[in-house]
MARDO-53050 format. One line per 10 residues: number of its first residue (from 0); their letters; for each residue y negated, z negated, x of C-alpha. Coordinates in nm, 2 decimals, padded with zeros to 4 digits, always signed. Layout:
<recs>
NUM) A) Y Z X  ...
</recs>
This chain:
<recs>
0) MTTIQEQQKI) -10.94 -10.36 +08.63  -10.90 -10.76 +08.62  -10.93 -10.89 +08.30  -11.13 -11.20 +08.21  -10.81 -11.39 +08.15  -10.67 -11.30 +08.50  -10.99 -11.40 +08.67  -10.98 -11.75 +08.49  -10.63 -11.79 +08.62  -10.72 -11.67 +08.97
10) QKEFQSRMDQ) -11.00 -11.89 +09.00  -10.80 -12.19 +08.88  -10.56 -12.12 +09.15  -10.82 -12.08 +09.42  -10.94 -12.44 +09.32  -10.59 -12.59 +09.34  -10.43 -12.38 +09.65  -10.72 -12.29 +09.89  -10.77 -12.52 +10.17  -11.11 -12.65 +10.11
20) NELLNCMRCG) -11.15 -12.80 +10.42  -11.08 -12.50 +10.63  -11.33 -12.29 +10.41  -11.59 -12.59 +10.49  -11.51 -12.51 +10.85  -11.69 -12.19 +10.87  -12.05 -12.27 +11.00  -12.16 -11.91 +10.93  -12.25 -11.90 +11.30  -12.18 -11.51 +11.28
30) FCLPTCPTYI) -11.95 -11.52 +11.63  -11.69 -11.36 +11.43  -11.93 -11.04 +11.36  -11.89 -10.84 +11.68  -11.50 -10.88 +11.66  -11.44 -10.74 +11.32  -11.38 -10.36 +11.32  -11.44 -10.35 +10.94  -11.79 -10.52 +10.96  -11.87 -10.25 +11.23
40) ESGYQESHSP) -11.72 -09.95 +11.09  -11.87 -10.03 +10.71  -12.22 -10.03 +10.85  -12.24 -10.41 +10.89  -12.16 -10.51 +10.54  -12.15 -10.88 +10.54  -11.86 -10.87 +10.25  -11.66 -10.69 +10.51  -11.67 -10.95 +10.76  -11.47 -11.28 +10.83
50) RGRIALMKAV) -11.80 -11.48 +10.75  -11.84 -11.30 +10.45  -11.50 -11.32 +10.30  -11.48 -11.70 +10.36  -11.81 -11.71 +10.17  -11.69 -11.52 +09.89  -11.37 -11.72 +09.88  -11.57 -12.07 +09.87  -11.79 -11.90 +09.60  -11.48 -11.84 +09.39
60) VDGLIEPDED) -11.35 -12.20 +09.41  -11.70 -12.32 +09.34  -11.71 -12.09 +09.03  -12.04 -11.91 +09.16  -11.88 -11.56 +09.13  -11.57 -11.41 +08.95  -11.29 -11.28 +09.15  -11.33 -10.95 +09.02  -11.26 -10.60 +09.15  -11.55 -10.61 +09.43
70) FERSLNMCLG) -11.39 -10.95 +09.55  -11.05 -10.81 +09.58  -11.16 -10.51 +09.74  -11.34 -10.73 +10.03  -10.99 -10.91 +10.06  -10.79 -10.56 +10.11  -11.03 -10.40 +10.34  -10.94 -10.67 +10.60  -10.73 -10.55 +10.86  -10.59 -10.92 +10.89
80) CRACEPVCPS) -10.63 -10.85 +11.30  -10.73 -11.20 +11.35  -10.98 -11.11 +11.62  -11.23 -11.37 +11.47  -11.00 -11.67 +11.55  -11.03 -11.70 +11.92  -11.39 -11.67 +11.91  -11.46 -11.91 +11.64  -11.61 -12.24 +11.76  -11.48 -12.41 +11.48
90) GVNYGHLLEE) -11.16 -12.30 +11.50  -11.11 -12.16 +11.15  -10.78 -12.03 +11.07  -10.88 -11.73 +10.90  -10.56 -11.55 +10.88  -10.39 -11.85 +10.69  -10.70 -11.83 +10.43  -10.65 -11.47 +10.38  -10.29 -11.48 +10.32  -10.33 -11.76 +10.05
100) ARDIVHQNKK) -10.61 -11.56 +09.89  -10.42 -11.22 +09.87  -10.13 -11.41 +09.74  -10.31 -11.58 +09.45  -10.47 -11.25 +09.36  -10.17 -11.05 +09.34  -09.94 -11.30 +09.18  -10.21 -11.37 +08.89  -10.29 -10.98 +08.85  -10.10 -10.75 +08.61
110) HSITVKAIRN) -10.02 -10.43 +08.81  -09.97 -10.11 +08.64  -09.60 -10.02 +08.58  -09.60 -09.76 +08.88  -09.75 -10.02 +09.13  -09.49 -10.28 +09.01  -09.23 -10.05 +09.04  -09.34 -09.94 +09.41  -09.39 -10.33 +09.51  -09.04 -10.42 +09.38
120) TVFEGLFPHQ) -08.88 -10.12 +09.55  -09.06 -10.19 +09.90  -09.07 -10.58 +09.89  -08.72 -10.66 +09.70  -08.51 -10.34 +09.73  -08.58 -10.24 +10.08  -08.71 -10.43 +10.35  -08.50 -10.76 +10.29  -08.18 -10.56 +10.32  -08.10 -10.41 +10.69
130) NRMRTLTGLL) -07.81 -10.19 +10.55  -08.05 -10.00 +10.33  -08.30 -09.97 +10.60  -08.04 -09.80 +10.81  -07.93 -09.58 +10.54  -08.30 -09.46 +10.47  -08.36 -09.43 +10.86  -08.02 -09.22 +10.89  -08.15 -08.99 +10.59  -08.47 -08.95 +10.80
140) GVYQRSGMQK) -08.25 -08.86 +11.10  -08.08 -08.59 +10.90  -08.42 -08.48 +10.78  -08.54 -08.43 +11.16  -08.23 -08.29 +11.29  -08.12 -08.03 +11.03  -08.42 -07.81 +11.06  -08.57 -07.92 +10.73  -08.84 -08.11 +10.92  -08.95 -07.77 +11.07
150) AVQNSGLLKF) -08.91 -07.61 +10.74  -09.13 -07.83 +10.56  -09.41 -07.84 +10.82  -09.40 -07.46 +10.82  -09.41 -07.42 +10.44  -09.76 -07.60 +10.42  -09.64 -07.87 +10.15  -09.77 -08.13 +10.39  -10.12 -08.00 +10.34  -10.14 -08.13 +10.01
160) LPDSFETMER) -10.13 -08.48 +10.15  -10.40 -08.67 +10.32  -10.48 -08.54 +10.66  -10.34 -08.88 +10.81  -10.01 -08.85 +10.61  -09.96 -08.50 +10.76  -10.01 -08.61 +11.12  -09.82 -08.92 +11.08  -09.51 -08.73 +10.98  -09.55 -08.50 +11.31
170) VLPDVPSLKE) -09.55 -08.83 +11.54  -09.26 -09.01 +11.38  -08.99 -09.12 +11.65  -08.65 -08.92 +11.66  -08.44 -09.16 +11.49  -08.06 -09.20 +11.56  -07.80 -09.11 +11.36  -07.65 -09.34 +11.10  -07.33 -09.39 +11.31  -07.57 -09.52 +11.60
180) LKNRPYHLEP) -07.76 -09.73 +11.36  -07.45 -09.91 +11.25  -07.29 -09.95 +11.61  -07.52 -10.26 +11.72  -07.44 -10.51 +11.95  -07.42 -10.87 +11.91  -07.37 -11.02 +12.25  -07.47 -10.89 +12.58  -07.40 -11.05 +12.95  -07.65 -11.08 +13.19
190) IGVRKKKVSF) -07.67 -10.83 +13.46  -07.65 -11.04 +13.78  -07.72 -11.40 +13.80  -07.75 -11.57 +13.45  -08.11 -11.73 +13.45  -08.17 -11.78 +13.06  -07.98 -11.78 +12.74  -08.20 -11.59 +12.49  -08.15 -11.48 +12.12  -08.31 -11.15 +12.03
200) FTGCLMDTMF) -08.50 -11.07 +11.71  -08.41 -10.73 +11.63  -08.64 -10.68 +11.32  -08.60 -10.43 +11.04  -08.81 -10.13 +11.15  -08.75 -10.20 +11.52  -08.39 -10.19 +11.50  -08.36 -09.87 +11.29  -08.66 -09.64 +11.33  -08.74 -09.77 +11.67
210) MKTNDATMKL) -08.36 -09.87 +11.79  -08.41 -09.69 +12.13  -08.70 -09.95 +12.20  -08.48 -10.24 +12.10  -08.18 -10.08 +12.32  -08.46 -10.06 +12.62  -08.57 -10.45 +12.54  -08.21 -10.56 +12.56  -08.15 -10.38 +12.91  -08.46 -10.52 +13.04
220) LQLAGCEIVI) -08.37 -10.88 +12.94  -08.02 -10.82 +13.11  -08.18 -10.70 +13.42  -08.40 -11.01 +13.44  -08.10 -11.21 +13.42  -08.05 -11.30 +13.03  -07.75 -11.35 +12.84  -07.85 -11.21 +12.51  -07.71 -11.32 +12.14  -07.82 -11.14 +11.84
230) PKTQACCGAL) -07.74 -11.33 +11.51  -07.58 -11.11 +11.25  -07.76 -11.28 +10.96  -08.12 -11.25 +11.08  -08.33 -11.06 +10.83  -08.69 -10.89 +10.81  -08.97 -11.13 +10.94  -09.15 -11.13 +10.59  -09.48 -11.02 +10.77  -09.50 -10.74 +10.53
240) HGHSGEKNKA) -09.45 -10.95 +10.25  -09.69 -11.24 +10.35  -09.97 -11.01 +10.42  -09.94 -10.84 +10.08  -09.94 -11.09 +09.83  -09.55 -11.18 +09.82  -09.54 -11.53 +09.97  -09.24 -11.66 +09.81  -09.03 -11.38 +09.92  -09.18 -11.43 +10.26
250) KELAKQNIAA) -09.07 -11.82 +10.25  -08.71 -11.70 +10.16  -08.70 -11.45 +10.47  -08.81 -11.71 +10.69  -08.56 -11.95 +10.57  -08.28 -11.70 +10.63  -08.40 -11.63 +10.98  -08.43 -12.02 +11.07  -08.09 -12.06 +10.98  -07.95 -11.77 +11.16
260) FEEIEADYII) -08.12 -11.85 +11.51  -08.07 -12.24 +11.49  -07.70 -12.19 +11.50  -07.76 -12.05 +11.85  -07.83 -12.30 +12.13  -08.07 -12.04 +12.30  -08.38 -12.13 +12.55  -08.59 -11.87 +12.37  -08.61 -11.63 +12.06  -08.72 -11.31 +12.20
270) TNAGGCGAFL) -08.95 -11.04 +12.01  -09.09 -10.72 +12.10  -09.32 -10.65 +11.82  -09.64 -10.83 +11.80  -09.69 -10.82 +11.43  -09.35 -10.95 +11.37  -09.36 -11.21 +11.65  -09.70 -11.35 +11.51  -09.57 -11.40 +11.17  -09.24 -11.55 +11.29
280) IDYDHLLKDD) -09.46 -11.79 +11.51  -09.63 -11.89 +11.19  -09.32 -12.00 +11.02  -09.44 -12.37 +11.06  -09.75 -12.30 +10.87  -09.57 -12.10 +10.60  -09.31 -12.39 +10.54  -09.53 -12.67 +10.63  -09.53 -12.81 +10.25  -09.14 -12.77 +10.22
290) PQWAERAKAF) -09.00 -13.12 +10.35  -08.64 -12.97 +10.38  -08.77 -12.68 +10.63  -09.09 -12.79 +10.78  -08.94 -12.96 +11.09  -08.69 -12.69 +11.13  -08.95 -12.43 +11.10  -09.14 -12.61 +11.39  -08.85 -12.60 +11.62  -08.82 -12.24 +11.54
300) SKKLKDISSV) -09.15 -12.15 +11.62  -09.14 -12.33 +11.95  -08.88 -12.10 +12.10  -09.06 -11.79 +12.01  -09.14 -11.56 +12.30  -09.26 -11.21 +12.35  -09.06 -10.99 +12.56  -09.35 -10.96 +12.82  -09.37 -11.33 +12.87  -09.02 -11.41 +12.94
310) LVELEFHKKE) -09.01 -11.10 +13.17  -09.31 -11.24 +13.37  -09.14 -11.60 +13.37  -08.83 -11.44 +13.52  -09.05 -11.24 +13.77  -08.93 -10.90 +13.67  -09.29 -10.79 +13.78  -09.16 -10.84 +14.15  -08.88 -10.60 +14.12  -08.91 -10.24 +14.26
320) LSLPAQVITY) -09.09 -10.08 +13.97  -09.25 -09.74 +14.01  -09.37 -09.41 +13.83  -09.50 -09.08 +13.93  -09.87 -09.10 +13.98  -10.06 -09.12 +13.67  -10.34 -09.35 +13.52  -10.22 -09.60 +13.25  -10.39 -09.81 +13.00  -10.29 -10.08 +12.76
330) QDSCHLRNVM) -10.39 -10.13 +12.39  -10.34 -10.48 +12.28  -10.13 -10.58 +11.97  -10.40 -10.79 +11.78  -10.12 -11.03 +11.66  -09.99 -11.05 +12.01  -10.31 -11.13 +12.18  -10.47 -11.34 +11.87  -10.18 -11.52 +11.75  -09.92 -11.54 +12.00
340) KTAFEPRTLL) -10.19 -11.59 +12.29  -10.02 -11.29 +12.51  -10.24 -11.08 +12.68  -10.21 -11.17 +13.05  -09.85 -11.10 +13.07  -09.83 -10.71 +12.97  -10.12 -10.65 +13.22  -09.92 -10.82 +13.49  -09.61 -10.60 +13.43  -09.81 -10.28 +13.40
350) QSIDGATYME) -10.02 -10.36 +13.72  -09.69 -10.41 +13.92  -09.57 -10.05 +13.88  -09.60 -09.87 +14.22  -09.75 -09.52 +14.18  -09.93 -09.60 +13.85  -10.29 -09.69 +13.84  -10.40 -09.93 +13.58  -10.72 -09.88 +13.40  -10.85 -10.15 +13.15
360) MKNADSCCGS) -10.99 -09.99 +12.85  -11.30 -10.09 +12.70  -11.23 -10.32 +12.39  -10.87 -10.29 +12.43  -10.84 -10.61 +12.24  -11.01 -10.47 +11.94  -10.77 -10.33 +11.65  -10.66 -09.96 +11.65  -10.66 -09.96 +11.26  -10.29 -09.96 +11.21
370) AGIYNIVESE) -10.24 -10.31 +11.07  -09.90 -10.27 +10.88  -09.95 -10.03 +10.62  -10.33 -10.04 +10.64  -10.35 -09.70 +10.78  -10.17 -09.57 +10.45  -10.35 -09.80 +10.19  -10.70 -09.78 +10.35  -10.66 -09.46 +10.54  -11.03 -09.39 +10.54
380) MSMKILDSKM) -11.12 -09.70 +10.73  -10.84 -09.67 +10.95  -10.91 -09.35 +11.06  -11.25 -09.44 +11.13  -11.16 -09.74 +11.35  -10.89 -09.52 +11.52  -11.16 -09.27 +11.60  -11.35 -09.51 +11.77  -11.07 -09.64 +11.98  -11.01 -09.29 +12.11
390) KNVKDTQAKT) -11.33 -09.27 +12.25  -11.25 -09.56 +12.47  -10.92 -09.41 +12.54  -11.04 -09.09 +12.66  -11.30 -09.29 +12.90  -11.02 -09.40 +13.11  -10.87 -09.07 +13.17  -10.54 -09.22 +13.12  -10.20 -09.00 +13.09  -10.00 -09.30 +12.92
400) IVTANPGCLL) -10.13 -09.52 +12.65  -09.90 -09.84 +12.65  -09.87 -10.06 +12.34  -09.65 -10.36 +12.23  -09.60 -10.34 +11.88  -09.45 -10.03 +11.64  -09.74 -10.01 +11.42  -10.00 -09.96 +11.71  -09.75 -09.73 +11.88  -09.76 -09.50 +11.57
410) QMKLGIEREG) -10.15 -09.54 +11.53  -10.22 -09.43 +11.89  -09.97 -09.13 +11.87  -10.18 -09.05 +11.56  -10.47 -09.08 +11.76  -10.36 -08.85 +12.04  -10.27 -08.58 +11.78  -10.58 -08.61 +11.62  -10.77 -08.55 +11.92  -10.55 -08.26 +12.03
420) LSNQMRAVHI) -10.44 -08.42 +12.34  -10.05 -08.43 +12.28  -10.04 -08.21 +12.59  -10.22 -08.44 +12.82  -10.15 -08.79 +12.69  -09.86 -09.01 +12.56  -09.82 -09.34 +12.38  -09.53 -09.57 +12.46  -09.39 -09.90 +12.41  -09.43 -10.12 +12.71
430) VDLLLEAIEK) -09.04 -10.19 +12.73  -08.97 -09.80 +12.74  -09.23 -09.77 +13.03  -09.07 -10.06 +13.22  -08.72 -09.91 +13.17  -08.85 -09.58 +13.31  -09.00 -09.76 +13.59  -08.70 -09.94 +13.70  -08.46 -09.65 +13.67  -08.68 -09.43 +13.90
</recs>
């Protein structure tokens, strides 16, 4: 329950911090409505649309409504997929408005002791510290390899959790040992002629739970002719913090990453996770009001490239790529497509694989419902969106669903499991599939 005093503080901060010119840019035209998953799945509720949320933000600024539980609920229901931005004729930066609004609400609201403890553990105690992420992932590996996982699954204990939690436990990747997690490279030479020098943003989850995908990424870059440097002092991108009302911590992490990467005179900074890439490329906005970091952030953002973009630039798709005969389809990472503007390159790579038939999925550019931790905190809406997505997946008759983001990958695996298709279909990250294709 938000108290009157908290609402007054929130309203005052809205009036001083929200970009009123950006709020006024929204013409209420409704072009965003068909692109918004929560608007569609909520039965076309205006408060769950981008246009509706902007109207609510403006109403709080103007003092027409109180920033109460219903207002907060509307903000939290948003996936943050930013599919509304490419179709907006006024070019409203909705994602920036949403992040600012969420930060104001969370920083001026008294959370319960339990919520405060969870947020402190996740945002302060875990994600900013890669060594702790590795330790936790190592323990998950012990759980998987020791027989504990099968024992827990057979015991029926997971049935006391929400359905999506039980299914998610089954689709988690097999993680490496703690020894493997600690033995990570910092410099790799190209295989063949050197074409580019790149630095690689390894990420926190990607270099722990999805370490094999990071290894595949580096191998592809080497094969494409890239010298790779991995800064030792890089940190979490800060996306989870920025999207969850912890903007100050996100800024700290951004500064740490900028300092780590600007020491390397690389042509590009490479990412392989759409969600991370979109937040990294937005560092110039995140730090725009900091005179000591604004220009450094711009220089950092200009170097950001997704792995698929640099592979196409270096003509990797013209190499001999082949797979056994199968239909493959592609699920866009929302942030890769809508923020990093990368949609053509993954398709170019997939369509170049001999033996594979590429089938474009209907509404491949719509969100799968993962959205970071959205499928945990807003499970019901997430599963509605996923079920709609899986109808389109099945229409392609694909054997392989390709993604470009770890959250999307887990969500699509979850969808396959929910549909009972695990014996007929798989979900893979694009770099893992490309490595398969070039090693055949």
